[in-house]
C-alpha positions in Angstrom: -74.9 -28.2 -166.8 -77.9 -27.9 -169.2 -78.3 -24.3 -170.3 -75.2 -22.8 -169.1 -73.0 -20.9 -170.5 -70.0 -22.6 -172.1 -66.9 -21.1 -170.2 -63.2 -21.7 -171.0 -61.5 -24.3 -169.2 -58.2 -22.4 -167.6 -56.2 -22.4 -165.0 -56.3 -19.8 -162.0 -53.0 -18.7 -163.2 -54.7 -17.8 -166.4 -57.8 -16.3 -164.6 -55.6 -13.4 -162.9 -52.9 -13.1 -166.0 -55.1 -10.1 -167.2 -54.5 -8.2 -164.1 -50.8 -9.0 -163.6 -49.7 -5.5 -164.3 -52.2 -4.1 -161.6 -51.2 -7.0 -159.2 -47.6 -6.0 -159.9 -48.5 -2.3 -159.0 -49.8 -3.3 -155.8 -46.7 -5.7 -154.8 -44.3 -2.6 -156.0 -46.3 -0.3 -153.5 -46.0 -3.0 -150.8 -41.9 -3.2 -151.2 -41.8 0.5 -151.3 -43.9 0.3 -147.8 -41.8 -2.3 -146.3 -38.4 -0.7 -147.3 -40.0 2.6 -145.6 -40.7 0.8 -142.5 -37.1 -0.9 -142.6 -35.6 2.5 -142.1 -37.4 3.5 -139.0 -34.9 2.2 -136.6 -31.8 3.6 -138.3 -33.7 7.0 -138.6 -34.7 6.6 -135.2 -30.6 5.9 -134.6 -29.9 8.8 -136.3 -32.7 11.3 -134.1 -31.2 10.0 -131.1 -27.7 10.7 -131.7 -28.6 14.3 -133.2 -30.6 15.0 -130.3 -28.0 14.0 -127.7 -25.5 16.2 -130.0 -28.3 19.2 -130.0 -28.6 18.5 -133.5 -32.5 18.8 -133.9 -32.4 18.5 -137.6 -31.6 14.6 -137.3 -34.9 14.1 -136.5 -36.1 14.8 -140.1 -35.4 11.5 -141.6 -37.8 9.4 -139.6 -40.4 12.1 -139.7 -40.3 12.0 -143.5 -40.1 8.1 -143.9 -43.1 7.8 -141.1 -45.4 10.3 -143.3 -44.3 8.7 -146.5 -45.1 5.3 -145.3 -48.4 6.7 -143.9 -49.6 7.7 -147.5 -48.4 5.0 -149.5 -50.2 2.4 -147.4 -53.3 4.1 -147.3 -53.3 4.4 -151.1 -52.2 0.8 -151.5 -54.8 -0.5 -149.2 -57.6 1.5 -150.8 -56.7 0.3 -154.5 -56.0 -3.4 -153.0 -59.6 -4.0 -152.2 -60.8 -2.8 -155.6 -58.9 -4.9 -157.3 -58.9 -8.0 -155.7 -62.7 -8.1 -155.2 -63.0 -7.7 -159.3 -60.5 -11.2 -159.2 -62.2 -12.9 -157.0 -65.2 -12.7 -159.0 -63.6 -13.5 -162.2 -62.3 -16.9 -160.6 -65.5 -17.9 -158.6 -67.6 -17.5 -161.5 -65.5 -19.3 -163.8 -65.0 -22.4 -160.9 -68.6 -22.7 -160.1 -69.9 -22.9 -163.8 -66.7 -24.8 -165.3 -67.0 -27.5 -162.4 -70.9 -28.0 -162.7 -70.8 -28.8 -166.2 -68.0 -31.0 -165.3 -70.7 -32.9 -163.0 -69.0 -32.2 -159.8 -71.4 -32.1 -157.2 -72.8 -29.1 -156.0 -71.8 -29.5 -152.3 -68.1 -30.0 -153.3 -68.7 -26.8 -156.0 -69.9 -24.8 -153.2 -66.7 -25.6 -150.9 -64.7 -24.7 -153.8 -66.1 -21.5 -153.9 -65.2 -20.5 -150.7 -61.9 -22.0 -151.3 -61.6 -19.5 -154.5 -61.8 -16.4 -152.0 -58.9 -17.9 -150.2 -56.8 -18.1 -153.2 -57.4 -14.6 -154.1 -57.1 -13.5 -150.2 -53.7 -15.0 -150.4 -52.6 -12.3 -152.9 -54.3 -9.8 -151.3 -53.4 -10.5 -147.8 -50.7 -13.1 -147.2 -48.5 -12.3 -150.2 -47.9 -8.8 -148.8 -47.0 -10.5 -145.5 -44.4 -12.9 -147.3 -43.0 -10.0 -149.0 -42.8 -7.8 -145.6 -40.9 -10.9 -144.2 -38.6 -11.3 -147.1 -37.7 -7.4 -147.0 -37.5 -7.5 -143.1 -35.4 -10.7 -143.0 -32.9 -9.7 -145.5 -33.0 -6.1 -145.0 -32.3 -6.3 -141.3 -29.5 -8.7 -142.1 -27.8 -6.4 -144.5 -28.0 -3.2 -142.1 -27.0 -5.6 -139.3 -23.5 -6.4 -141.4 -23.0 -2.8 -142.0 -23.1 -1.5 -138.7 -20.9 -5.0 -137.7 -19.6 -7.8 -139.3 -20.0 -10.2 -136.8 -23.3 -9.2 -135.4 -24.4 -9.5 -139.1 -22.9 -13.1 -139.4 -24.5 -14.0 -136.2 -27.8 -13.0 -137.5 -27.3 -14.5 -140.9 -26.3 -18.0 -139.1 -29.8 -18.1 -138.6 -30.8 -18.8 -141.8 -29.6 -22.2 -142.3 -31.3 -23.9 -139.7 -34.8 -22.3 -140.3 -34.6 -23.3 -144.1 -33.9 -26.6 -143.2 -36.7 -27.0 -140.6 -38.6 -25.2 -143.0 -38.2 -27.2 -146.3 -39.5 -30.4 -144.1 -42.4 -28.7 -142.7 -43.8 -28.4 -146.4 -44.5 -31.7 -147.1 -46.2 -32.2 -143.6 -48.4 -28.9 -143.9 -49.4 -29.6 -147.3 -50.6 -33.1 -146.6 -52.6 -31.9 -143.5 -53.9 -29.3 -145.7 -55.3 -31.5 -148.0 -57.0 -33.8 -145.8 -58.6 -30.6 -143.8 -59.9 -29.5 -147.4 -61.0 -32.9 -148.3 -63.3 -32.9 -144.8 -64.4 -29.0 -145.5 -65.7 -30.1 -149.0 -68.1 -32.5 -147.4 -69.7 -30.1 -145.1 -72.5 -29.0 -147.1 -73.5 -32.6 -147.8 -73.3 -33.4 -144.1 -75.1 -30.3 -142.9 -77.9 -31.1 -145.6 -78.4 -34.8 -144.4 -78.7 -33.4 -140.5 -77.7 -36.7 -139.4 -76.6 -36.1 -135.7 -73.8 -38.7 -135.8 -72.8 -37.7 -139.1 -72.9 -33.9 -138.0 -70.8 -34.6 -135.1 -68.0 -36.5 -136.4 -67.8 -34.4 -139.4 -67.2 -31.5 -136.9 -64.8 -33.6 -134.8 -62.6 -34.3 -137.9 -62.3 -30.8 -139.1 -61.2 -30.0 -135.3 -58.7 -32.4 -135.0 -57.0 -31.8 -138.8 -56.8 -28.0 -137.7 -55.4 -29.3 -134.1 -52.8 -30.9 -136.2 -52.1 -28.1 -138.3 -51.3 -26.0 -135.2 -49.3 -28.5 -133.4 -47.2 -28.8 -136.4 -46.7 -24.8 -136.8 -46.4 -24.6 -133.2 -43.4 -27.0 -133.2 -41.6 -25.3 -135.6 -41.7 -21.5 -134.1 -40.7 -23.4 -130.9 -37.2 -24.6 -132.6 -36.9 -21.1 -134.3 -37.3 -19.1 -131.2 -34.9 -21.4 -129.3 -32.1 -20.8 -132.1 -33.4 -16.9 -132.1 -32.2 -16.8 -128.4 -29.1 -18.1 -128.8 -28.1 -15.7 -131.6 -29.6 -13.0 -129.4 -27.2 -13.8 -126.4 -24.1 -13.9 -129.1 -25.3 -10.0 -130.2 -25.2 -9.0 -126.5 -22.0 -10.1 -125.8 -20.6 -8.5 -129.0 -22.4 -4.9 -128.4 -20.9 -5.3 -125.2 -17.6 -5.3 -126.8 -17.9 -2.6 -129.4 -15.5 0.1 -129.5 -17.3 3.5 -128.2 -21.0 2.8 -129.8 -23.2 5.7 -129.8 -26.8 5.1 -127.9 -29.0 5.5 -131.4 -26.2 3.0 -132.9 -27.3 0.3 -130.0 -30.7 1.0 -130.2 -30.7 0.6 -133.9 -28.8 -2.8 -133.8 -31.3 -4.4 -131.3 -34.1 -3.3 -133.2 -32.9 -4.8 -136.5 -32.1 -8.0 -134.4 -35.6 -8.1 -133.1 -37.2 -7.4 -136.6 -35.1 -10.2 -138.1 -36.3 -12.5 -135.5 -39.7 -11.2 -135.5 -40.0 -12.0 -139.4 -38.1 -15.7 -139.2 -40.9 -16.4 -136.4 -43.7 -15.8 -139.7 -41.7 -18.6 -141.6 -43.8 -21.6 -140.6 -47.1 -19.6 -140.9 -46.2 -18.7 -144.3 -45.0 -22.1 -145.4 -48.4 -23.4 -144.2 -50.3 -20.5 -146.0 -48.4 -21.4 -149.3 -49.0 -25.0 -148.9 -52.8 -24.6 -148.5 -53.0 -22.2 -151.4 -51.2 -25.2 -153.3 -53.8 -27.6 -152.4 -56.7 -25.2 -153.2 -55.2 -24.4 -156.7 -55.2 -27.9 -157.5 -58.8 -27.9 -156.7 -60.4 -25.0 -158.5 -58.3 -25.7 -161.5 -58.4 -29.6 -161.7 -62.3 -30.3 -160.8 -61.4 -33.3 -158.9 -64.1 -34.9 -157.1 -63.0 -35.6 -153.4 -62.4 -39.1 -154.1 -60.0 -38.7 -156.9 -58.0 -36.5 -154.4 -57.9 -38.9 -151.7 -56.2 -41.5 -154.2 -53.9 -38.8 -155.1 -53.2 -38.8 -151.2 -52.7 -42.4 -150.9 -50.2 -42.5 -153.8 -48.3 -39.8 -152.1 -48.3 -41.7 -148.9 -50.4 -39.4 -146.9 -52.3 -40.9 -144.0 -56.2 -39.1 -144.8 -57.4 -40.3 -141.3 -57.4 -37.6 -138.7 -55.2 -39.0 -135.5 -56.9 -38.2 -132.1 
């Protein structure tokens, strides 16, 4: 790009490396939030049992956890916004200048600058969801083992089929996201051309790729829901045979079972976001033109055409 300042070619990881300790702080605060949230059912169960026994002091743990969670969450969200907007500025400037110097056409660079925002948004918005899901799944399973070994084992049985399902989903999701992003990179050029048929074809293809992604996500979610129902019935039967369970304990057990299943339901969405991030990172780092990405997809055996 004539007259442009020289920019050091670097990966997205190198671009965010100077911020790694500040990012680590945001994730540490996220883990603290999630652990406090995880304590709610246990603390509420204590409060229920305490109030039934006329011991009002047992309501204190849930109130303390709630107050701490609110304070940490407020501080983290305010800090996150300041940090990640700064990281986005660094990455998007580097992406635009470097790729224009490399001769990538402006329409593709414009699309990739938007994708850069998605790349940073993953660390700001999606990564806390991933952390929350991991803490919720592992923490809930561990606490269920604490309450009853058989209930904990039944819940843990869900992990194996869910892991297998999502492992198979990863390659499909990566291929679909790559094809969608290929189409989005052409959007500015199509709009600039203002040819009615080309515009219609472009947005029809974008719609089709989004539908295929949504359908794949829905299929995974449905399978996980069906498995969760089986486990829930097993837990119901087991609770019926617990020796003298207290009301607060039963409440906590079912709350943790629901929490575990709720977080497992997020796994297809998380896999899809991770694969989208992988494809976006490849684009903003390598500076590949659309044709090169298409060729790479063909080598991987991916169908580039949207099926109707």
